[in-house]
C-alpha positions in Angstrom: 5.0 27.3 20.5 2.7 30.1 19.6 -0.4 29.1 20.9 1.2 28.0 24.4 2.8 31.7 24.9 -0.7 33.1 23.7 -3.1 31.1 25.5 -4.1 31.1 29.0 -1.5 27.9 30.6 1.2 29.3 30.6 0.2 33.1 31.4 -1.3 31.4 34.4 2.1 29.6 35.2 4.1 32.5 35.0 0.9 34.9 37.0 0.6 37.2 33.7 -2.4 38.1 31.7 -3.1 35.8 29.3 -3.7 37.6 25.4 -6.0 35.6 24.6 -8.5 34.6 26.9 -10.7 31.7 27.7 -13.6 32.8 26.9 -12.3 34.4 23.4 -10.9 31.0 22.7 -14.6 30.0 22.9 -15.4 31.9 20.7 -12.6 31.2 18.2 -13.5 27.0 18.3 -15.2 27.5 15.0 -12.0 27.7 13.4 -10.5 24.8 14.9 -13.8 22.7 14.0 -13.1 24.3 10.3 -9.1 23.0 10.7 -10.2 19.5 11.9 -12.9 18.6 9.0 -10.4 20.0 6.5 -7.7 17.3 7.8 -10.5 14.4 8.1 -11.5 15.0 4.4 -7.6 14.9 3.5 -7.3 11.5 5.4 -10.8 10.3 3.4 -8.7 11.0 -0.1 -7.1 7.5 1.2 -9.7 5.2 1.1 -10.6 5.0 -2.0 -11.5 1.1 -3.0 -8.7 0.4 -5.2 -6.1 1.3 -2.3 -8.7 -1.1 0.0 -8.4 -3.5 -2.7 -4.7 -2.5 -3.1 -4.1 -3.8 0.4 -7.1 -6.0 1.1 -7.6 -7.6 4.1 -3.7 -7.4 5.5 -4.3 -3.3 6.4 -7.7 -4.5 8.2 -5.4 -7.1 10.1 -3.1 -4.8 10.9 -5.0 -2.2 11.9 -7.1 -4.5 14.5 -3.6 -6.0 15.6 -2.2 -2.5 16.8 -5.7 -1.4 18.0 -6.5 -4.3 20.1 -2.1 -4.0 21.7 -2.8 -0.6 22.0 -5.8 -0.8 23.7 -4.8 -4.0 26.1 -1.7 -2.2 27.0 -3.2 1.3 28.0 -5.9 -0.2 29.5 -4.0 -2.3 31.8 -1.3 0.0 33.5 -4.2 2.6 33.8 -6.3 -0.2 35.9 -3.1 -1.4 37.9 -1.8 2.3 38.6 -5.0 3.0 40.0 -6.9 5.0 37.8 -10.0 2.5 38.1 -11.8 0.1 35.4 -14.2 3.0 33.8 -11.5 5.5 33.6 -9.0 3.3 32.6 -11.7 2.2 30.0 -11.9 5.2 28.3 -8.2 6.1 28.1 -7.9 2.9 26.0 -10.1 4.0 23.9 -8.5 7.6 23.4 -5.0 6.0 23.2 -6.5 4.8 19.4 -6.8 7.6 18.3 -4.0 9.5 16.2 -3.6 12.9 15.2 -3.6 13.0 10.9 -2.9 16.9 10.9 0.6 16.8 12.2 1.5 13.7 10.2 0.0 15.0 7.3 2.0 18.6 7.5 5.0 16.7 8.2 4.5 14.1 5.0 3.5 17.5 2.9 6.6 19.6 4.2 8.8 16.9 3.2 7.4 15.8 -0.2 7.2 11.7 1.1 5.7 9.7 -1.1 5.6 5.5 -0.9 3.9 2.9 0.8 4.7 3.9 4.0 3.1 7.4 4.1 0.1 5.6 2.1 -0.5 2.8 4.3 0.4 5.3 7.5 -2.6 8.0 6.8 -4.8 4.7 5.9 -4.2 3.6 8.7 -4.4 7.2 11.0 -8.1 6.8 9.7 -8.9 3.3 10.4 -7.2 4.3 14.1 -9.5 7.4 14.5 -12.9 5.8 12.8 -12.6 2.9 15.7 -11.7 5.3 18.2 -14.7 7.0 17.8 -17.3 4.3 17.0 -16.0 2.4 20.2 -16.3 5.8 22.5 -20.0 6.4 20.9 -20.6 2.8 22.4 -19.1 3.0 25.7 -19.9 6.6 26.3 -23.8 5.1 25.4 -24.0 2.3 27.8 -21.9 3.8 30.9 -21.9 7.8 30.9 -25.0 8.7 28.6 -28.7 9.2 30.0 -29.9 8.0 26.3 -33.4 9.8 27.1 -32.9 11.6 23.5 -32.8 10.7 20.2 -29.3 12.5 19.5 -27.8 10.6 22.5 -28.5 7.0 20.8 -25.5 4.9 19.2 -27.8 4.8 15.8 -27.7 8.4 15.6 -24.1 9.1 16.5 -23.0 6.6 14.5 -26.0 6.7 11.2 -26.0 10.6 11.4 -22.5 11.5 10.6 -22.4 8.9 7.9 -24.9 10.2 6.2 -24.3 13.7 6.4 -20.8 13.1 5.0 -22.5 10.8 2.1 -24.7 13.7 1.1 -22.4 16.2 2.0 -19.4 14.4 -0.8 -22.1 13.5 -3.1 -22.6 17.2 -3.3 -18.9 18.4 -3.9 -18.6 15.2 -6.5 -21.7 16.5 -8.2 -20.7 19.8 -8.3 -17.4 20.1 -8.6 -17.6 18.9 -12.4 -19.8 22.1 -13.0 -17.3 24.5 -12.0 -14.5 24.7 -14.0 -12.1 27.3 -12.4 -9.8 26.4 -9.5 -10.9 29.1 -7.0 -14.7 28.5 -7.5 -14.3 24.9 -6.6 -12.4 25.9 -3.5 -15.1 28.5 -2.4 -17.4 25.9 -2.8 -15.8 22.7 -0.5 -14.4 25.3 2.1 -18.7 26.5 2.3 -20.2 23.1 2.4 -17.3 21.5 5.2 -18.1 25.6 7.1 -21.7 24.2 6.7 -20.9 20.3 7.6 -19.3 21.7 10.8 -22.8 24.0 11.5 -24.4 20.9 11.3 -22.5 18.6 13.7 -23.3 21.4 16.1 -27.2 21.5 15.8 -27.7 18.3 15.4 -25.2 16.8 17.8 -23.5 14.5 15.5 -19.5 13.5 15.2 -17.5 16.1 12.9 -14.6 14.4 12.5 -16.2 10.8 11.5 -18.3 12.9 8.6 -16.0 14.9 7.4 -13.7 11.6 6.9 -16.7 9.8 5.3 -17.2 13.2 3.1 -13.5 12.4 1.3 -14.1 9.2 0.8 -17.3 9.7 -0.8 -15.4 12.5 -2.9 -12.5 9.7 -3.8 -14.7 7.3 -4.7 -17.8 9.2 -6.3 -16.1 11.9 -7.8 -15.1 11.4 -12.0 -12.2 13.7 -11.3 -10.8 11.7 -8.0 -8.1 13.8 -6.2 -8.7 17.0 -8.4 -10.8 18.6 -5.6 -7.9 17.3 -2.8 -5.3 19.0 -4.8 -7.4 22.5 -5.3 -7.6 22.8 -1.4 -4.6 21.9 -0.7 -3.0 24.8 -2.1 -5.2 27.0 -0.3 -5.1 25.4 3.2 -1.8 26.3 5.0 -3.7 29.4 6.5 -6.3 27.5 8.2 -3.6 24.5 9.1 -1.8 27.8 10.9 -4.5 28.8 13.0 -6.1 25.3 13.6 -2.1 24.1 15.6 -1.9 27.6 17.4 -5.5 27.2 19.1 -4.4 23.6 19.5 -1.7 25.1 21.1 -3.8 27.4 23.4 -5.8 24.2 24.9 -2.4 22.4 26.0 -2.3 22.9 29.9 1.2 23.0 31.2 -0.2 22.7 34.6 -1.4 19.0 33.7 2.1 17.9 33.5 2.6 17.8 37.5 -1.0 16.2 38.3 -1.1 13.4 35.0 1.1 11.4 38.1 1.9 7.7 37.7 -1.5 6.3 35.8 -0.3 9.4 32.8 3.1 7.9 32.7 1.6 4.8 32.5 -0.7 6.0 29.2 2.2 7.6 27.6 4.8 4.5 28.1 2.2 1.9 26.8 0.7 3.9 24.2 3.8 4.6 23.1 4.7 1.2 23.1 1.5 0.0 21.8 2.2 2.4 18.7 5.8 0.7 17.8 5.1 -2.9 18.8 1.6 -3.0 17.8 2.3 -1.7 14.6 5.6 -4.3 13.6 3.2 -6.8 14.9 -0.1 -5.9 12.7 2.3 -5.3 9.6 4.0 -8.8 10.2 0.1 -10.5 10.3 -0.2 -8.7 7.4 2.9 -9.3 5.5 4.3 -6.0 4.7 7.2 -5.6 3.9 10.0 -4.9 6.4 10.9 -1.1 5.8 7.2 -0.9 6.5 7.8 -3.3 9.8 10.2 -1.2 11.1 8.8 2.6 10.5 5.0 2.0 10.6 4.6 3.1 14.3 7.0 6.1 14.3 4.6 7.4 11.7 1.3 7.2 14.1 2.5 8.6 17.5 0.9 11.7 17.0 -2.2 12.8 19.1 -4.3 15.9 19.3 -7.5 17.6 18.9 -9.6 14.3 18.8 -8.6 12.9 22.3 -8.5 15.8 23.4 -12.6 16.8 21.6 -13.4 13.1 23.6 -11.6 14.0 26.9 -13.8 16.8 27.1 -16.5 15.3 26.1 -15.9 12.7 29.5 -15.3 15.9 32.1 -18.6 17.9 31.1 -20.3 15.1 31.2 -19.1 13.0 34.0 -19.9 14.7 37.4 -17.5 12.9 39.1 -13.4 14.1 39.7 -12.6 11.2 37.7 -13.9 12.5 35.1 -11.3 15.0 35.5 -8.6 13.6 36.2 -9.0 11.2 32.3 -9.0 14.8 31.3 -6.0 16.0 33.1 -4.0 12.6 31.6 -5.1 12.9 28.0 -3.9 16.9 27.9 -0.4 16.2 29.3 -0.3 13.1 27.1 -1.1 15.1 24.0 1.6 17.8 25.0 4.1 15.1 24.6 3.2 13.7 21.8 2.5 16.7 19.6 5.9 17.3 20.2 7.4 13.9 20.0 5.3 12.7 17.4 6.3 14.9 14.7 9.4 14.1 15.2 9.6 10.7 15.2 7.5 10.7 12.0 10.1 13.0 10.1 12.7 10.9 11.0 11.0 7.3 10.0 9.8 8.9 6.9 13.7 9.6 5.8 15.0 6.2 7.0 12.3 4.8 5.2 14.0 6.0 1.8 10.4 8.1 1.2 12.3 11.2 1.4 14.3 12.8 -0.8 18.1 14.5 0.2 17.0 17.5 -1.6 13.9 17.8 0.3 15.5 18.1 3.3 17.7 20.4 2.3 15.3 22.8 0.5 13.0 22.4 3.5 15.6 24.8 5.4 15.7 28.5 4.2 16.9 28.6 0.6 19.4 31.3 2.1 21.6 32.1 5.4 21.5 35.6 7.0 24.5 36.7 5.7 23.7 35.9 2.5 20.6 37.3 2.0 22.1 40.4 3.3 24.9 40.0 0.0 21.7 39.1 -1.7 19.7 42.1 -1.0 23.2 44.4 -1.8 23.6 42.9 -5.3 19.9 43.5 -5.9 20.1 47.2 -5.3 23.4 47.0 -7.4 21.2 45.3 -9.8 18.6 47.7 -10.3 20.9 50.8 -10.2 23.4 49.2 -13.0 25.9 47.8 -11.6 25.4 44.6 -12.1 27.4 42.0 -10.1 27.2 38.3 -11.0 27.9 35.3 -9.4 29.0 32.0 -10.5 26.2 29.6 -9.4 27.0 25.6 -9.3 24.8 23.7 -11.4 22.4 21.4 -10.0 23.0 18.9 -12.5 26.4 18.4 -10.6 24.8 17.2 -6.9 25.0 13.4 -6.9 21.6 11.4 -8.1 21.4 10.0 -4.4 20.6 13.3 -3.5 17.1 13.1 -5.5 16.2 9.5 -5.4 13.7 8.2 -3.2 14.9 4.8 -1.7 11.8 3.0 -0.7 11.0 0.7 -4.3 8.5 -1.2 -4.6 10.3 -4.3 -6.3 9.1 -7.7 -6.6 10.9 -11.1 -6.4 12.1 -12.8 -9.6 10.6 -16.3 -9.2 7.1 -14.3 -8.8 4.2 -16.2 -10.4 2.6 -14.4 -13.6 -0.9 -14.1 -11.6 0.9 -12.6 -8.8 2.6 -10.3 -10.8 0.0 -9.1 -12.6 -2.2 -8.0 -9.3 1.3 -6.9 -8.1 1.1 -4.1 -11.3 -2.5 -3.6 -11.2 -2.6 -1.9 -7.7 1.1 -0.3 -8.0 1.9 3.4 -8.6 4.1 2.7 -11.1 3.7 1.3 -14.8 6.9 -0.9 -14.9 8.7 -2.7 -11.8 11.8 -3.7 -11.2 12.8 -7.8 -10.2 15.0 -8.2 -7.7 16.9 -11.4 -6.5 16.9 -12.8 -2.7 19.7 -10.5 -2.0 18.0 -7.5 -3.7 20.4 -7.3 -6.9 18.5 -6.2 -9.8 17.6 -8.9 -12.5 15.8 -6.4 -15.0 12.7 -4.5 -15.1 9.3 -5.2 -16.2 6.9 -3.0 -18.3 3.3 -3.8 -18.4 3.2 -3.0 -21.5 6.1 -5.7 -22.4 4.0 -8.5 -21.2 1.0 -8.8 -23.4 2.4 -11.9 -25.7 2.1 -13.4 -21.9 -1.1 -12.0 -20.8 -2.9 -14.2 -23.9 -1.1 -17.4 -23.9 -2.8 -19.7 -21.3 0.0 -22.3 -21.0 2.8 -19.4 -20.5 1.0 -17.5 -18.0 1.2 -21.3 -15.9 5.5 -21.5 -15.9 6.5 -18.1 -16.6 7.8 -16.3 -13.8 9.2 -12.5 -13.3 12.2 -13.4 -13.8 11.4 -14.9 -17.3 10.2 -11.7 -19.2 12.5 -8.8 -17.2 14.3 -6.9 -19.6 17.5 -5.0 -19.0 16.9 -1.5 -17.9 17.0 1.6 -20.3 20.2 2.9 -18.3 22.9 1.7 -15.7 22.9 5.0 -13.0 24.3 4.5 -10.0 23.4 6.8 -7.0 26.9 8.5 -7.1 26.6 9.5 -10.6 25.7 13.0 -11.4 22.0 14.3 -12.0 22.9 15.5 -15.4 23.4 11.6 -16.3 19.9 10.8 -15.5 18.6 14.0 -17.1 20.5 13.1 -20.4 18.5 9.5 -20.3 15.1 11.6 -19.4 15.9 13.9 -22.7 16.8 10.9 -24.7 13.3 9.0 -23.5 10.6 11.6 -23.6 8.2 9.2 -22.2 10.2 7.8 -19.6 9.0 9.0 -16.3 11.0 7.4 -13.8 15.1 5.3 -13.5 15.8 2.9 -11.9 19.0 3.6 -9.4 21.6 1.0 -8.0 24.2 1.1 -5.5 27.6 2.9 -5.9 29.4 0.3 -4.1 27.7 -2.9 -5.4 26.0 -1.9 -9.1 24.0 -5.0 -9.4 22.1 -4.0 -6.0 18.9 -2.0 -6.7 19.6 1.2 -4.3 16.1 3.7 -4.8 14.0 4.9 -8.0 14.5 8.5 -9.5 11.3 10.6 -10.6 11.5 12.7 -13.4 9.7 15.0 -11.5 11.7 15.3 -9.0 15.1 15.6 -10.8 13.3 19.0 -12.3 12.3 20.0 -9.0 16.1 20.0 -7.7 16.9 22.0 -10.6 14.3 24.5 -9.6 14.8 24.4 -5.9 18.4 24.8 -6.2 
């Protein structure tokens, strides 16, 4: 919204002089590119071979089904509504691209964690990877002149991959030699700036290369996510500038000119993302929670699509190229407003966001409370301390802090399948449930060693046979202090499984020790 106010679009409609002219915007393109490279670098962290082995071919099935359905719906609608086959083809390809930045920022703001959050970012990366490759191929054969090496498919795909691999290896090696967090932050920022410069000089795709850089670091660096955590502590100012600059490129005047083709694009892309992800998640045998919520987390569309549309409009010396750009710019305006809202709703509905995170994402104090605190602080410095009695955080119910999306395993799961599930889980103990989602017990990885090396037992034992009772019987309406007492009594315990307050046999969620401690700090 700030970008719309500062940029030329709103000023032109109101017949005012824009605060930031088009010429000034062009000089700031480097910041946009740096923001995009940081976003794609972070998305690359979700492409660890461990994560891909965890989901195996299922995640590629889900991605291909969703991408295929989205492309076919958008392409068919655009062609039938009069856009023409070639513009419809490019619109169908651009519909695949999903903005990782907005989705990732929503997840970070809400501190969401779980399978949906992890899957959404992996699939967004696959969407953009597939969309960029298809665009390069279509552009080369249908619009490109093909007269220079930089226009070749081999260079446009191999160049970014090679540059990203080289940059990722340098980051992975160099970050081991730097002991201070600040030094690692400066090193990575400088290398990404160099990557931005190289993409302009050598004419290859920056998004692809930044994604490959992140993929390389997460799989080669002995410290894995340390460099990603380091950069997350300083990247907010860059993201603020990135989203503000993205707002300056939105064109309100494109909304009326998008016409029925644009409406078809918006409608069919939304349907493709919602139902394509649901069908794809079903084909990939993902859980019901994933099937119902994945589509809502993948609606955002932004700078990637804007950049591809600009390439089409600048290269295709035809009114249809400008029409493609107008449709994309208008659609981005819709999806960048609706997409983050839908991502927020689906993450909350999936149970991957605690109630405390929702409350503390707002201002911690109201206007009058803030004024009261100012006066109280001044009184304290003047020697007139006035203390108010604060409610204890431990009195809040566990339901406000726990996460409802829980990784669980059925009681009839075979022992070998159980080992695979635990090997790919983020937890070292998992709840065992029956077909009514009643909590049968807990399985700890360290407690199954007796069965692990007994071949005769491995063939007959199922998960329910080796599940042990939970350490504590806690329900979601119990006070948080009850859970903290359990954590204090069991220092090595990282999380507790919580049951439903009405049906104390039914698994309701998981409470992490860190979330419980954060609730005390936030409130």
